[in-house]
N, C-alpha and C positions, 0 to 999 in steps of 0.2 A: 751615775756608773753604780751598776749593781754589783755589791761585792762577791767575790766566787767563794763558795764554800766547799768546792771540790776537792777530796783528799783532807780536807779539815776533820780533826775528831770533832763528834757532837755528844754532848752531855744530855743526859735524860734521865728522869727519874717519876716515879708513881708510888703512891703509898695506900694502902688499905684506909677505907675512910674511917676506921677506928683510930688510927693514927694520926689523922689531920690536925693540925694545931698544937701539936706538943713540941715542936722544934727539931723533930727526927730529920726532916729533909734537910734543913740548913746544915745539920751536922753530920751527916751521911753525904751530902754531895761536896760540902766543903773537905771532909777527909779523904773522898776520892781524888778530888782535884789535886790537893796536896800530895798525894800518892804518886798520881800522874806526873806532877811536875818533878818529883824526885826521881822517879824510875825512867821517864823520858826526856827530862828537860822541860822546862817550862815553854809552851807552845800556845798558838792561837788555838782558841776551841769555840764552839758556836752551841746554841740551841736554840729551837723554836718554840714558842708558847703561845697558846690563844690569848688574845688580847684581853678575855674575860675572865682568864686564871690568875686573879691577882695574888693568889698565895704563892704560886710557883715564880711568878714576876718578882716578889718579894725575895724569895729563895736566892732567884738568879743574881738580883742586885746584891744580896748580901755575899754572894761569891764571887763578886766582881765582873759580872756580865753587864754590859752596856747595849742599849737598843742600837742597832744599826739601819733595821728597814722594816717598814710595816708593808707586806705583801698577802699574798693568798697562797694556800697549800691544798692541794685537794679540792679547791673550790671555796674553802673556807678562810677567813681572816687569820692571820698568822704575825707574829712578831719574830724577825730575825735579830738575835743577841750575840755577841762576840765578848769574849774574854782575851785580852791581849798580853803577850808576854811582859 
């Protein structure tokens, strides 16, 4: 069964290349999720990441996301990850 993501908040991040590898993404995503948990209550969130984007997959894992499904999105391979309450 394919998990439904309709109406589920999606997290996403992108950094300028000059900021890569410095831990900024983990810090910012972690703080944004903590703010969301406090402001709205902890809820399931999802993100989709290119399977070749190891850095973003590492950030997602550090922030509590776990792989749910490997699929395609706009004809490209993608991984759906979710963070449960």
